[in-house]
N, C-alpha and C positions, 0 to 999 in steps of 0.2 A: 504493500498500500503505501502511496507517495507519503513524503513526510509532510507535517503540517495537520490540520484537523482531519480526522480520518472521513473516509466517505464509504456508508455502509450501502452495497449494492441492494439489500432489500430492506426496507427500513419497517416495514409493516406486513404481514401475512395475516390475513382473517380467512379461515376456513368455514366459518358458521355458516349454516344453511338451513333453509326453514321449507314446509312442505309446498310453498308458491312456486309455479314454473311448468314449465311443458316439456313434452317429451322430445329429447333432443334428435334434431336432425344432423348432427355430425356422428358418424359411427363410433362408439367408444372402441379403443384399440386401434382405428383407423391409422393407416400410414399418410393420410392425407390433413393437413391442417388448413382450417379455413379462419382466416384473419380478419380484422377491420381496426386497423391502427394508423389513424392519422399522423400519429408522429415520426412515421418512418419517412417523413416528406410528404406524405400525403401522395396525390394523384402527380407524377412529375410532368410540366407543362410539356417540355421537351423531352420527354420518354427518358428510356433508362440508358443515358448518355452520362459517362462521367466528366466529359470534357464539356458538358452542359450543366453539370452540378449535382448529377444522380450519384448518392453513395459517398459524398465528398467527405461527412463527418459521421459515416455509418456505414455497416456492411453491405455493399454493392449487391450480393448475391449472386450475380450474373458474372462479374469480373472479378479477378483477383489483384490484389494490391501487392507490392513488394514488402512491405511489412505489416504487420497487425499490432495490436495491444492485448495483450491478456486480462483477466478480471480484476487485476491490480497495478492496471496502466503499465506493466513491462512490455518493452518492445520484443516481439517474436519475428521469427523469418515466417513470410507467406511464398511468395515467389524469389525471393533474396534468400542467398545462402550465407554472405557476407558481404561487409562493405568497409572502405578504408577513406581517411580524409587525407588531404595533401597536408604539408607543414603551414599553408599559408591560408588554410581554409577554404580555397576557391575551387577545388577539385575533388570529388566525389566518386569512387569507383564502385559499383555495386556489380556483384556475380549473382546469376541465377540459376534455378533449377534446369536441366538438361532433359526433365521428362514429361513435360508439360505440353497439352494439345488444346487449342481452342474447342468449342462446342461441334466445330464443322471438320475435325480431325487434323486441322493445319498445326504443326507445332508452331509453339510460343516461341520466340527469341527475343535477343536483345535489341533486333530491329523495330519491334513492335514495342517496346517499352520507350526508347529514344522517339520513336514517332507519337507516341502517347503524350511525353510531356512538352515535346517542342510545338503539337498542334494544340493542347491545352495554355501552353505560356503565350502563343501568338491570339488565340482566344480570348485572353483576359477574362476568363471566367470565374467562379466564386472561390477558386483557390487562387492566392496572392502568389504567383511564378516570378515577379517582376526581378527577382536575385537571380534566375537563370539565363546564362546567356545561351548555351544550347545544350542538347544531350545528344550524346555518338554511340553508336554500337562499335566496340571496337574488334568485337569477335562475336560468336553466334550467342554468348553466353554472360558478356561484360559489356556493361553501359558507364560512361566517364559524362558525369555532368559537371559543366562549367560554369562556375558562378561570377557573377560581376560583384559580388558583395560576401564578404565571408561570416554569412550568417549561419551559426550553428543550429538554429532551430529549422535548416532546412529538412532534418530527417522527416518530421511531421509530414513534410509534403508528399514525401515517400509511404506515407501509412495512407493518406488521403485519397489518393488519385488510382481509382480502376484502371487496370491495362486493356487497352483495345487494340483490335487486329489491323495490321497496315493495309493487309490485302482486303479488308471486307469494310471497311471504315468510309463512310460517306455523310457528312455532318447533316445532312438535309433529311434522312433515311434510316441512319442507324439507330436513333432513338427508339424507334417504332418496331425494330426488328433488331435488337443486339445479340451480337455474337460475343463470349467471353472465354475463361476458362476458370469461372468459380463453381462453386458447389451446385449451383442451380442453373437450370437451361431455361432461357424465355420459350412460352410456348402461346401465350396469345395475351392481346391486350384490347379490351373492349371498353372504349374510350369512357369515362365518366361512370363505370361500372365498377370493373376490376380487372386483374393480371393474374395471368397462371404462370405458375413456374412448376419444372418438374427437373427431380434430382438428375445431377450430371454423373453418368456411369462411369466415366473416364476420369474422374476428378482425382488429383494427384494426393488429397488429403482427407482426413477421416470422413468414411462414408455417413450421409445423413441418414438419422432415423425416419424422417419425414419424406418421403418420394414424392409427394406434389405439396406444391403451398400455392393457396388462392388468397390472394389480398384484396377485399374488398374496399372502395372508397367510399366513404359515409362520413358524416359529421359524428362526433361523439356521443351526442343524444341518440341519433338511428344507430350507432353502434351499440349501446347499451342496452334498446330495445332488442337487438338481434341477439347478443348474448342473453338474456331473458329467455328468449325463443328458442332458444338452443341452435340457432342457426349459424354461429360461428364458435371458434374453440378460444378465442381470445379477443379482447376488444379494450381499445384505450378508450378512458372514461374520464368524463371530470372529475375533479377535485370531490365537488360537491356529493359525488356518488362514492364516497371513499368507503361511508360505513354502511352501505347497502348489504342485504344479505337474499340471496338467490339460489335456491336448489340446486345442486350438483356443481356452484361455482364457487370459487375463492376469489376475494380482491388481494390483489398485489402492489403494494406502493413500494416504487424506486426511487431512492433518494438520487438528486444528481449534481452537476455543478454547472447547470442552467441557471444563469441569473437574470435577475429581472430589475433593470434598472432605466432611469431617466436622464437622457442626453440634455444638457443645459449648454446651449448657443453662449459662447464664451465673450463674443463681441457686442457692442452697442450696434443698435439697427443705424448704418449712417446713409444709407441708400443704395450702398455697393450691392451687386448682383453676381450671381456665380454666372460661367460662360454659357449656361441654358437660361439666363434671364430670372432666375430663382434668386428669392431675397434673403441677403446675410444679417445675421445677428438680432439681439432682442435685447431691448432696453431695460428689461428686468432682471433676467436670469444672466446679464451679463456684470452685476452687481455681487460680488463674494457675500455679502452680508445675507442676501436671499438665499443663495446657494446652501450656505453653513448653517443657516437657521432651521431651512427644511431638513438637513441632513441630521440634526442634533436634536429637533423638535418632535418629529414623526416618531412613532411607537410600532417598529417593526415587526415584534411579536403579535401586537393586536391586530396589524393589517395581516398576517399569516392566519391566525385563528379564524378570524373574520372572513377574507375575502378568499382565502386559499383554504377554509375548513380544516387548517392545521396542517395542510401537507407542503410543509416547505420548512426553510431553515432560514434564519437572520443572515442576511449580507451587506458587507459595508465597503467592500473594494470591489467586488465581481470575480474575485480570485482566491476569497478568503481560506478555500479548502485545499488549495493546492501549492504545490513545493514553494512556487514563487508569491505566494501570497503572504502579506506582511502583517503579523500579529499585533504590531505596535501602534497599527495604524486604524486599530478597533476601538470604539468608544462606546460610553453609555448614551444611548438614544431615549426619546421620549422626555425629554427634557425642556419641557415647555416655557418655563420661568428663563433657561439659559437662552433658548430661542428667541425670545422677546427681548431679551438684553443684546443680543447682535444685532438686531433688527434696528432697535433705539440706539445703540450707538453708532449704528451706520446710516442713522439719518430717517430712517422709516417709521414715521408715527402718524396713528391716526387722528388727523386733526378735524376732521367733520362727522365722527362719531359714529360710521356706518359700518365700523368693525374690520374694516380693510385699510392697513397703513399704506402712506403714501410718501414719497421723496420730491421734491421740488415740483409736486403737482402731479407726480405719476404714480398711480395706483399700483399697490403690488399685486398685479394679477397679470396669469398668460394663460394660453390654452395648452394642453396637453393633448398629443396625438396618440391613437393606440389602434392596431389592426382591428377593424369591427369585428372579423368574424372570430376574434379570440377572448373565450370568455373569460381565460382567467386575468387575463390583462385589463377588460373592463371592469371586473370586479375589484381590481387593487387601483385602479385608476379612480372610481367611485370613492374608493375608502381613503385612499391619500386625499383625495379633494376635503374630506371631511374633516381630517388630520389637519390640514393645512388650515383651515377656517379658523382654528381653535389659535394659529400664530399669527392671525390676521393678514393670511396671503389667499386670494382668490384664484381657484384653479379652474377653469372652464373645459371640460373634457370630450373629445369630438373622435368619434371612432370612423375611420376612412381607409381605403383600399390603399396597398403599399403604392401603388402607381400614383395617387395623391399625396401620399406622405414623403415620398422621394422628391416631390416639388415644394414640400414647405419645412422638411427636417433641417435646413441651413438656418432658419430663423425660429423654430419653433420646437420646443422640449417633443421628444417622443419616447414614449415608454417600450423599450427595447428588449430583446432578450440574447443573451451570448452565453457561450459556455465552451471551454475548447481545452483540450489537453496539448495545446501548442501555445506556448507563451507568445509566440509572436502576435498573436491577438492583440496584447497589450500594446506593442510596439505601434501596428496598425492604429491602435485608438489614440494613442496621445503624443506619439513622436511628432512634431511639426512639421516636418518636411512629405510625412506620408499623406497627408491631406490629399483627398480627390474628390473633386468635384462630381464624379461619376458615380462614385461607391461612397458608403458609410465610412471609410478611413479618416479618422479624424474629423469626424462631421461636424465636431463643437469648433475646430479651428483653434483648438489648444496649442500655445506655445510657452514653453519654460526651457530655457537652457540649462537648468541644473538637471530637470527632469531628461531631456534630450541625451544630457551627457551620460547618465544612467542607464537609460534604454540603450545607447548604442555599443555600449561595455557590457551589456547582456546579450544582445543578439550576436556579437561577435566573438564572445568567449567560448573558447574550445573547452572550458572547465566548467562542468554543472555548479558546482557550489558556488563559484566565482559568478556565473551568469545569475543564478537565483538571488544572489544577494543584492545584485546591481537591480534585478526586479523589484525586489522588496524595497530597497532605495529609492526606486522611482515612484512608489507609492505615498512615501513617509521617511524621510532622513532626519528627522527631528527639528527640522526648520522649513522644509517646503515639499512638495509632493502633489501628485495628481489625486490623491485620496482625500476625504473631507477634513482631516486636520490639515491639509496644506491648502489647495486652490479650489476643493471641493468641485471637482470637473463634472463629475454625474452624481446622482441620489440612487444608489445600489439601495434595493428593499429586501430582496430573496431570492434563494435559489429554491427553485419548486420540485415536487415529486412527480412523477410520472405514475398515474395511477391506471390498474387492469384489471379487469375481472376475467377469469379463465377457466376452464376445466377443472375441476378438482384434481383430476387425473393426470393433469398436463405438467410435467416436471421442467422448469426451463432452467436447472443448474444454477450457476452462478454467474449473473447479469454481469456485464460488462459497466463500468463506471459510465454513466450517461450523460451525455453532453445536451448542449441545444439541438431540440428537435427530437432527442432520445436516440438509442441504438438499441432498441429491444429485441433483433436478431442478431447482435453483434455475437451472441455465442451459441446460435441457431444449431451448431454442429453437436451440441450437449444435449439438446431438447431430446424429448420422448414422453411416450405415455407409461404410465406407470401400473396402471390396473384396469380392469374391464368393471 
């Protein structure tokens, strides 16, 4: 288990059942698994193409990756057999297995790996490969990755990206009919309804117990109804259903590193716009007194108990549970009096008696955006707004589509979700030069030279202990940092639990640590049925 606060893969299991329920439509003891799990990324708009984002933070099922992580987040081989790094950190050499075939029988070679990474880098997709100069197959089973920046976190890119076949890849069509070398073969995709996979008989790894996997695309409420009706073996359900009891089913709650936090635009609104014409800056959140007061004044545990039905843990930096999290940056929250003092000393005073503080005629109020289809974020936003009113801050919550949020996020706080075993995510959030108007990288336009220095030392260090120390110092070094004790760049609230209802005879082994979006199938090769 990583250092720091431990992450229990299963934090709650409830096996109680009642007589209510109907005859199961899924056969007990069947080697077919029917699931309804929106957290596996839901239905992928671009299909099952890793270059377009499929499986980038979770088990891709169809494709293999160079490396994987076990249930304790340790690096383990998948396609790779070994790797070395040059002394300057700019050349990574990876050797791969010589016994792997794609689902169409064509051998997988280093050429496919190099093609996948070069294509993904050119595509500028959801995996940041900006540090990759080029990948080259030096022989059939050796790949050299040349970097333009000695980023020690590059290993995490080798975990994230599924390998596609150079002979059968077309960006326009591959996602709808993918060929890979993973444990499952693609069978069919009925868009808007389901996707079907079958076990790969030529898989080089452990043979899956489940020979057929049918993934239904449905909302969590519908998934719960399907589980109650016996139509699915496993369904992701809202946290509000965590205490439900259904005959023949059990509730499993998985702890995660998936943090919910609010971005604070750091600059005032001066009329500046992005290259796409979107407004930059916010006159309220650019004031550190507002950001600090909210961080110290809200009661995170109260939000978890209410909005999340207890299914979560307090979060203060976005990475509290991880080895690069800084415990010195954690503090006592829910201190309303201290929050009010911070506001008063910052010049925010309620002069007209309406309960909202103001400064130089500017009301302490702003809009908070959340994705309209995310129940947990809506509930958190509502509860946060109520907490903020106690401080004299008015938060107006608005649910929008991500397309709409993209146009507003440079000037308006957003309730985001982040959670990764790759510390490079910190670099992309807080390093000043990582700002990218076409992505969420440093969306708040944060700039602190001291933090920048720590982040550069961390990402370029080949020594893990040195890297983690600098990640921690970037959050708080006793004087400054990106955390609430320093610049209070974000308001981190909680890491959420992922809640599932499943057949009482389904054994899911020891789940992987759950990242943002979850990875319920991360250890699917361990899954089996235990009884009839």
